[in-house]
C-alpha positions in Angstrom: 19.5 -80.7 95.7 16.1 -81.1 97.6 16.2 -82.4 101.1 14.5 -85.8 101.2 12.1 -86.4 104.1 12.5 -89.7 106.0 8.8 -90.6 106.2 9.1 -93.2 109.0 11.0 -90.8 111.3 9.7 -87.3 110.3 7.8 -85.1 112.8 4.7 -83.3 111.7 6.7 -80.2 111.0 8.9 -82.2 108.5 5.9 -83.7 106.8 4.5 -80.3 106.3 7.4 -79.7 103.9 5.8 -82.2 101.5 4.0 -80.4 98.7 0.3 -80.3 99.2 0.4 -81.8 102.8 -1.4 -79.7 105.5 -1.4 -80.3 109.3 -4.4 -82.7 109.1 -2.9 -84.9 106.4 0.4 -84.8 108.1 -1.3 -86.1 111.3 -3.0 -88.8 109.1 0.4 -89.9 107.8 1.8 -90.2 111.4 -1.4 -92.1 112.5 -1.1 -94.5 109.6 2.6 -95.0 110.1 2.1 -95.8 113.9 -0.9 -98.0 113.0 1.1 -100.2 110.5 4.5 -99.9 112.3 5.9 -97.8 109.5 5.9 -97.8 105.8 8.1 -100.5 104.3 8.5 -99.1 100.9 8.1 -95.8 99.0 5.3 -97.5 96.9 3.4 -98.4 100.1 3.6 -94.8 101.2 2.7 -93.5 97.8 -0.3 -95.9 97.7 -1.6 -94.1 100.9 -1.5 -90.6 99.5 -4.6 -90.8 97.4 -6.7 -91.4 100.6 -5.4 -88.0 101.8 -6.6 -86.4 98.5 -3.2 -85.5 97.3 -3.2 -83.9 93.8 -1.4 -85.6 90.8 1.2 -82.7 90.5 2.0 -82.9 94.3 2.2 -86.7 94.1 5.0 -86.4 91.6 6.8 -84.0 93.8 6.3 -86.0 97.0 7.7 -89.2 95.2 11.0 -87.3 94.7 11.2 -86.1 98.3 9.9 -89.2 100.3 12.6 -91.5 101.6 11.6 -94.8 103.3 14.4 -96.0 105.5 14.7 -99.6 106.7 12.7 -100.3 109.7 14.3 -101.7 112.7 12.2 -103.3 115.4 12.8 -102.5 119.0 12.9 -106.4 119.5 15.4 -106.9 116.6 18.6 -108.8 117.4 21.9 -108.4 115.9 23.6 -111.6 114.9 27.3 -111.6 114.2 28.7 -114.2 111.8 
């Protein structure tokens, strides 16, 4: 079983494990993630990949490895019912 990469939490080194992603592309993923406050869905992340020039065969492999975990805002409140 392949290890999934948590895209919203991954450091540069982890993003480099994605097929076809080099250091510059990994940094662009981090920059985009910070700019938008994190990717909300795998589709949103996958839609960003063509801007990086990701090749179709890498795109399919990345789709299998990418995990988008729920985002929790620093300002989020927990409400007990």
